[in-house]
C-alpha positions in Angstrom: -5.3 113.5 231.1 -6.4 113.4 234.4 -10.4 113.9 234.5 -12.7 113.7 237.9 -16.1 114.6 238.9 -18.4 114.6 241.6 -21.6 112.5 241.3 -24.5 110.7 242.7 -25.5 107.2 242.5 -28.9 106.9 241.2 -29.2 103.0 240.8 -28.8 100.4 238.6 -30.2 99.4 235.2 -28.9 97.6 232.0 -28.1 97.9 228.4 -28.0 96.2 225.7 -25.0 96.1 223.0 -25.6 95.7 219.1 -25.2 92.4 219.1 -27.4 91.5 222.0 -25.3 91.1 225.0 -26.8 92.6 228.1 -24.3 95.3 229.9 -25.0 95.7 233.9 -24.5 99.8 234.4 -24.6 102.4 237.5 -26.3 105.5 236.9 -24.5 108.0 238.2 -25.7 111.8 238.0 -22.3 113.7 237.4 -22.3 117.3 238.0 -23.3 120.1 237.5 -19.6 121.0 239.9 -18.9 124.2 239.8 -15.4 125.5 240.5 -15.2 127.4 243.8 -11.2 127.4 243.6 -8.4 126.8 241.5 -5.0 125.2 242.6 -2.0 125.6 240.5 1.7 124.0 241.0 3.1 127.6 241.0 1.1 128.7 243.9 0.2 125.5 246.1 2.5 123.1 244.8 -0.2 120.9 242.9 -2.8 121.4 240.1 -6.3 120.8 241.6 -10.0 121.9 241.5 -12.2 122.6 244.2 -15.8 121.8 243.4 -19.6 121.9 244.5 -22.2 119.7 243.9 -25.7 119.7 244.8 -27.0 123.2 245.3 -28.4 123.9 249.0 -29.6 126.9 251.3 -27.2 129.5 253.1 -28.7 128.6 256.7 -27.6 124.7 256.1 -23.8 125.5 255.9 -21.6 126.9 258.6 -19.7 130.7 258.3 -16.5 129.1 257.0 -17.8 126.8 254.4 -20.3 129.8 253.0 -17.3 132.3 253.3 -15.6 130.0 250.6 -18.8 130.1 248.0 -19.4 133.8 248.4 -15.8 134.7 247.6 -16.0 132.7 244.2 -19.3 134.3 244.0 -20.9 130.6 243.7 -24.2 129.1 244.9 -23.7 127.5 248.1 -23.8 123.8 247.7 -23.9 120.8 250.1 -20.8 118.9 248.8 -17.4 120.5 248.7 -14.8 118.3 247.5 -11.0 118.9 245.9 -10.5 116.7 242.9 -6.7 116.4 241.1 -6.7 117.4 237.4 -3.8 118.1 235.0 -5.0 121.1 233.6 -6.1 122.9 236.6 -5.0 126.3 234.8 -7.6 125.8 232.1 -10.3 126.4 234.2 -11.5 129.5 235.8 -13.8 129.8 239.2 -17.1 129.9 238.6 -17.0 127.1 235.4 -19.0 124.2 235.8 -17.9 120.6 235.2 -20.4 118.3 233.8 -20.8 114.8 232.5 -19.6 115.6 229.0 -15.8 115.5 230.7 -15.5 111.7 230.1 -16.6 110.0 227.1 -18.2 106.5 225.7 -15.3 104.0 226.3 -13.1 105.9 229.3 -11.9 104.0 232.1 -12.5 105.3 235.4 -12.0 104.6 239.4 -15.0 105.4 240.9 -15.0 106.2 245.2 -17.3 106.1 247.3 -18.5 105.4 251.0 -20.4 101.8 251.1 -23.5 100.8 253.0 -23.5 100.3 256.4 -24.4 96.9 257.9 -24.3 97.7 261.6 -22.4 95.4 263.8 -21.9 92.1 262.6 -20.0 88.5 263.3 -17.3 87.1 262.0 -19.3 85.1 259.2 -21.3 87.9 257.6 -18.1 90.6 258.3 -15.0 88.2 257.2 -16.9 85.6 255.8 -15.7 83.1 258.1 -17.5 79.0 258.1 -19.4 78.0 261.0 -18.7 75.4 263.1 -20.5 72.2 262.4 -24.1 71.6 263.2 -23.8 68.4 265.3 -24.3 67.1 268.5 -22.0 68.2 271.1 -20.3 71.5 269.5 -22.9 74.2 270.1 -23.8 76.8 271.6 -21.0 78.3 269.2 -21.6 77.6 265.9 -21.0 81.2 264.6 -18.3 82.0 267.2 -15.4 83.4 266.1 -13.0 80.6 267.3 -9.9 80.4 269.3 -8.3 83.4 270.5 -4.7 81.7 270.6 -4.6 82.9 274.3 -1.7 81.1 276.6 1.2 81.8 278.2 2.8 83.2 275.3 1.9 85.5 273.9 -0.6 85.9 276.5 -2.8 88.5 274.3 -4.8 88.9 271.2 -2.7 89.7 267.8 -4.0 93.1 266.2 -5.6 92.9 263.2 -7.7 89.5 263.9 -10.6 89.0 262.7 -13.4 89.5 264.9 -17.2 90.7 265.0 -17.5 94.5 264.9 -18.8 97.6 262.6 -19.3 96.6 259.0 -19.5 98.9 256.2 -19.3 102.9 256.2 -15.9 102.6 254.8 -13.9 104.6 252.0 -13.7 102.0 248.7 -12.9 102.7 245.3 -13.6 100.5 242.9 -10.8 100.5 240.0 -10.8 100.4 236.0 -14.6 100.7 235.4 -15.5 101.7 231.5 -17.9 104.6 231.0 -20.7 102.7 228.2 -22.4 105.6 228.1 -22.9 109.5 228.5 -26.1 111.2 228.2 -25.2 115.2 228.2 -29.1 115.9 227.9 -29.7 114.2 231.7 -25.8 114.9 232.3 -25.7 111.3 233.4 -23.0 109.0 233.2 -23.6 105.1 232.7 -20.9 103.1 234.1 -20.7 99.3 233.5 -20.5 97.3 236.7 -21.3 97.8 240.5 -20.1 101.2 242.7 -19.6 101.3 246.0 -22.5 102.9 248.0 -26.3 102.9 248.6 -28.7 105.1 246.1 -28.1 108.7 246.5 -24.6 108.7 247.9 -22.1 111.0 246.7 -19.2 109.3 244.7 -16.4 110.4 243.2 -15.5 109.8 239.4 -11.8 110.2 238.2 -9.7 108.7 235.7 -8.3 105.3 235.8 -4.7 104.5 237.3 -4.4 101.2 235.7 -5.6 102.7 232.5 -3.0 105.2 231.8 
């Protein structure tokens, strides 16, 4: 069954298995996410839920955004996202999704926006090698190298690895494992690292590869 929830990355820690093995985990505050809208295959052509996350004040939203929450009789939320689920018909507007939608051992894909590194050179951005630090090479030790400019093609090809903005892009880490579900704290402990800085919003969904 396809399941998903919106969460917030808290940070990383570690757990110890019964055999003493250390497991690095990312702590994700998963929900509570109120259902703002239910989309069905009969009415919309696909099954999905529109979820809210992180309560906020009315004045922090625009009138169109606020109208969706008032129509659903749900408290205004800072984050509003649509997630695909198979059993959307079993939910009603106003229901809440919490961390217990997942269980220990589930395989999940986690999507988020990566940390921003600003404007960086080709070595940091693309892992290119620097030139030799010998006499006669400088001062171009960290340059991108030849552009291939000559009479043909007389231009730089698209997608060439050059300096530029690094980070702040949507990334999905696939096939991670839920190690533990803390229902009391509404927290998921997911093995490994996930994209984003501490406090950033992520989406946790059933693994595509695990099906």
